[in-house]
C-alpha positions, 0 to 999 in steps of 0.5 A: 500500500502506498500513500500520498505526500507525507509532511513533517513538522515539530510538535504543536500544542494541539497534537497530544490527542492524535499522538495518543491515537498513534500510540493506541494503534500500536496495541500489539507492540509489546512493551507499550503501556496501554491504553494511552490517553492524552492526560497520561501522555501529558503527565509523563512526557510533556510535563518534563521541565526539559521538554523541547517541542523541536525534539518531538517530530510528527509525520502527517498525511492529510493533516492526520498524524500517522507517526512520531519520533521523540528525542532528548538528552541525558544529564550532566555528570552531577545530574544537576541539569541536562547535557547535550553531549549524548543524544537519544532517540527515545521512541519512534511510532508509526501507525501499522498501515503506514509502516515500511513506506520510508516514514520511519527512516525519515523520522529517524533522520530528522531526530538525528538532525535535531540532536546534532543541531543541539550539539550531540557528539554521540547518538543513541537508539533506545533509552537506558539509565541515565539516558532516559529523558522520557517514557519511564512507566510507559515503555520498557518495564520498571526501567527503560530497557533500550529497544525490546526484542519484540520490536524487531522493526525498530531494532533493524531500523537502527542497525541499517542506519549505522548504529551498533548494539552496545549493551543489552538489558534483561527484564525479570519478573517474580510473582509473590504469591508463591514466593518462598525465601531461599533456604540459607543458614546465614539468614538466622544470623542476619535476623538476629543482628539487623532489622528492616526499616521501611521508608516511604518516598525516600529523598531523591539524590539529584535533579535528574532523579527528581525529573525521572522518578518524582511522579512515582510513589517509591518505597525503600527497604533498609537493612539496619545494623541493630547495634550501630544503626548503619545501613547494611543494604537497601532496595527501592521499589516504585509503583508500577501501573504497567508491567510487561507480560502481566497487564492485569496484576498489581505490580511493583518495580524493583529499581535499585539495590544497594549492597557492596560485594561483601554484603552480597556474599554474606546474603544481606541483599538476598535476605532484605529482598526476601523480607521486602517481597513478603511485605509487598505481598501482604500489601496486595502486590502480586508481581515484582519486575526488575531490569538489569544489564546482561553484563551485570552477572551479580544482579542476574545471579541475585534475581535468579536465586530469588526465582525471577524469570526472564520475560523480555530483553532489549538492546541499546544502540549507538553511533557517532554523531559525525556518522551519516 
């Protein structure tokens, strides 16, 4: 099927309803939160303080939006503001009936042109922390996961336009109803010398974290030494309205685990997460989701020990901005 002249322009304030329509038209694309609404798009995307209308480019056929691409940047070194050195094409969507007509290629080209015009020296395809300016909670699971394997067409788009896969993410899930803590004789000793504290809405460490995570409810579980009061390990969860492969289950996203290598060997992180899972289950959470990088062997081992199963994976793509 072929279509008439496709036109392109940057975002206008009247676009959100049609952008939500394009999103809903991709209901079969795994990893996209559904159903999308104008209000949800405005809350999670347009309300970001660094949103730049020039970075949201739409494709139109007879004044109807048939696709869009959205690009942005990550934070500076201390996460106090935006750095334009590294640009990322966060999301590219085209209505199914308009796909494979060259619109995706043109949208990507215009995304790259925008990023270069702002000063980007390196271009990324697919978001991952901290290059995740938009769409947390709307795509990729509990954290941004690059471009999911279920989206083969977008992965191929980056590859054919000079990008290389430079990192890989894994999405893990674990139900809580059948959770049983691993049998470990260390746990009795840990229980005697420590206690678990729960902190609702723990402080965020930077401006960037506030921009990305501030709209989500968060809970931090801390394992405290009973004698000294210092924190031995911690785990942070956020509310998760959308979970990959589990759309009708109340879920929570494990977004951060702090434990030094010695703590991991002592079983402190495993013990803390087991206690957290039990508490979350009592609160009605039926599923825990977490994302880690494939190269993070320690995290993968921890999740597998706790009975997590891989449900998705994705790639992050990169190329030098000088490359055309």
